[in-house]
N, C-alpha and C positions, 0 to 999 in steps of 0.2 A: 397533482400528487404532492404529499411530503411524506417524507419519514417518519413524521408525528402518526399519519394515518397505518402504516405499514405496522404491525405487529411481528416485533421477535419469532420467530420459529427455530425449533430444534430441530436437530437429526442425527444419526448415529454416523461417522465417518472414522473409520479404522478402530474404532475401540472409543472414540472419543463422543461425545454430547458435544455438538460444534453448535453454535448460535447462528442466524440468519438473518439478514435481509431478502424479500424475493418482490419481484415488481414485475409486470408484464409480461408478453409474450413474443412467441419468434425466437430466431436466433438468440441462443443463450451465452452471455457475459458476463464473466466473473470479473469482479471488483474486488482487489487487494490491498489491502488497507499498508501504512506505514508501521514503523515501531516505537512512536513514541508514547509517553506516560500519559495513560487515559487513551488511549487509543481502541477504534472499533469500528468496525463495517459502518456504523450509524456516524462517528463522531466523523469518519472521514469522507465520509461519499454522503450526507444529508441529503445536500444541494443538487447532485447530479441525478440519483436515484428517481427522480419524480420524470426528467426529460428524458432520459435515457430509456425509460421505461415504456415508454410509446412509443419507440420503435424494435425495441430487445424483451425479451427476459435475462433479469437482472438478478444477478444472486451475487450479495456481498457480505460472506461469512464475518466472521470472528475467529481467525488463524489462532493455532491452539498458544497459549501464553497469553492471548490479549482477548479483553473484553468480556463478555459473559461466557462464553466455553467454557468447561469445564478443564482445569487444569491435574492431570493425573501425577502422585505422587512423584514416581519415579521416570515421571519423563525427563529424558536428556534434547536439552533446546539444541538447536543447528538448521542451518540453511537444508540440510537431507530432513527433517524432523518436518519443519514449516513446509518442505517442498511435500513429501507423502503426505503431509495430513490433508494439503487441497487434493489430488490427486483423490485421496479417498473421499472428499466430499464430493467432485464429482462423480467419480463412482456409484454413489451412497443415491445421484439423481439420476443415473442412468442416462450422464453425457460423455456420448462418444469424443465430441468436438466441443470448442467454444474459443471463442477471444477473450485475452485477459486486458483490463485497465490494470498496472501494478502502479503502485506509488511509495518510493522509497525501497523500503522493504519488499513491499510487494510486487516492484518492478524486477527488483532480482531473483524470487522468487520465480517471475514467469520468466526471465529467462533461462532459469535451471529447469522448468518445463518444458521448455522449446528445445533444451537439449535429450531431456529425458525423453520425449513422443512428439515430434516437429509434427506428425501427423496428425494428430489429435489439437493444435491451436491452430487456428485459423489467423487470427493477425492480432498485435500484440501493442498497446499503448504504454510509454514507458514513463512515467511520470518523474523527475529527480530521483533519478533510479542511481544507486552506485552500481557503477563499473570501471574499465580499463581508465588508467588516470588518477583513483579514488584517492585523494590522501585523508589524513585528519585534520579536523576543520574545528575552529572555534565553537558553530552552532552544535556540532555532531558532539564533542566536549559538552556543552551546556546541556542536551540533551539524555548523555549518559551518567551524568553528575548530577540530573535532579533529586532535590529531597524533598520530601513531600509535603508542601504547605500552599493556602491560597496564596501568597505573595511569591512565592518562589515561582507556582506554576503560571502568576499574570507576567511575571517578567519573562519568562521561557517563551512565549508564546507571544509577548510585544517583540521582542528585542530578537530574535531569531525565527521565527514563522512566517510573520506577513510584513510586507514592505507599512502597508497603512494601519497604523496602531489602532483607529476606531473600528477595525473589524474585531477586535478581541473588546468581546463586550462580558461586563463580570458574568453574565448568565452563563455564556462559555467555559468563563474561567468556571468556575465552578460545576461545571458540568465536567471538566476537564479533572479538574483537580478531584471531584468526589468518584473519579471513575477509578484513578490512580492512585487511591486508598479501597479499594473495594476489596473484600474478604480475599487474600492472598495474592491482590494484584502487583502488587507493590516488591513483593518478595521474588516472585516471579519475575518482574521486569529485570532487579538488581541479579537473581541468579541468572539468567541467560545470558548476559554481557560482563560478566565479573565472575562469577563462577567457574575454575576452573574445568570441571567435570562439565561445562558446556560451552558449543563452540556457537555460541551466537555472533561475534563478531569477526567471524570469519567468513567474511563473505564475497573475497577474492574471485577474480576472475582474467584468465590470460585471452590475449590478444586473440592466441590460434585458438581458443575455445570459443568467441566471440565467432570468429570468420567462418566459420560452420553451422549458424544458425540462420536459416534463410527466410525465416518466417517473417511478413510483411508486417514492418514495426514503425510507428509514430513515436519519437522522441520528444517530450514538453518538457521545458524546462523554463522557471523562473530564472530572469537575469541578475535577480540579487539574491538567489537565493545564497543563504550562510550555513546550508549545513552539506548538500552535494553540489559542487563549485559546477556552474554550466560546462568547464570546462571537459568535463566527464561526458555527457551529451554529446559534445562537439567529437571527442576521441572516440564514443562510439557508434556515431554518425560516419567516421573514415572506414572502421570496421566491420560493421553491420552488412550486408551484399545487398538488402531491401529497405533501408532505412533513411524516411524521411523525418526533418529535423526544423520542430517551433518553438520559438523562442518568445516568451511575454516580456515586458518592458517594466518598470516598476512596478515586480512581482518576485516574491521569494520562494518558500518551498514549499507553499499551498496555494497552486493555479487551482487546484476543482476550489477553490474556495473565494481566494483573491480575485478573480477571474470567472466565476463560477456558469454563469450563462456561456459565454464565449468558448471556454472551456469544454462544456455538455455539448453543446455545436458541432467542434472540431472534431471533437472524439465519434461521436454519432456519424458524420459526413464519414470521416475514416474509415468505421467497422461496415458503414454500408456498401463501401468499394467493391466491386466483382471481384 
């Protein structure tokens, strides 16, 4: 199964018309994308939804502010806003408990959810997620400084996301660029990280907070990640009481794409543990 065979669905989640993909049956697995320009559930997880849906009920929403989900005019973007939207998404499906796979920003949302209601999160996979020890990086600055054009998107993806530039096809560049300039998308992206009314960049977490999170967690990181350094996951490994760490060599911030088959198998095996 590929995402091309999946139809984008919509559901009301806390008053926000939310776009999402769904496949498979069984225990629910919520897949939360990152925060790059042009990102969506489809763009982030297109190579992983099929394999994971063979064992689980997979749901991959576009978090508010991203993808095809409605962007309310009066919304104030923040970690709390994004987390509450994801809770509302689960509630709208009647899901009381789920595993979470979170990429980058999605991983930080997962940590907040495990703090909010640990009884509702069975397991977590945090992939290139910000955490304790996160510092500004050249890759993050390039991400936030993106100005829409085909060339800018190509440069961003080739220089900061994947170790192997051959993975960055012109089709991928086109898809991500067009998504980054869809109606209201770039304005929302700039607002959430640069407009002082919004708090999209306030993603910090303290060591004390992390130590209280007992949810079984698999940390996954690309050794050559230029956006979120590997050192962050190493720090989190020391603090999370029930965490394992898997590092992919010759891999950047896109482990789910750069090492797609291995990533999907690793995640599926971890989530199936009793």
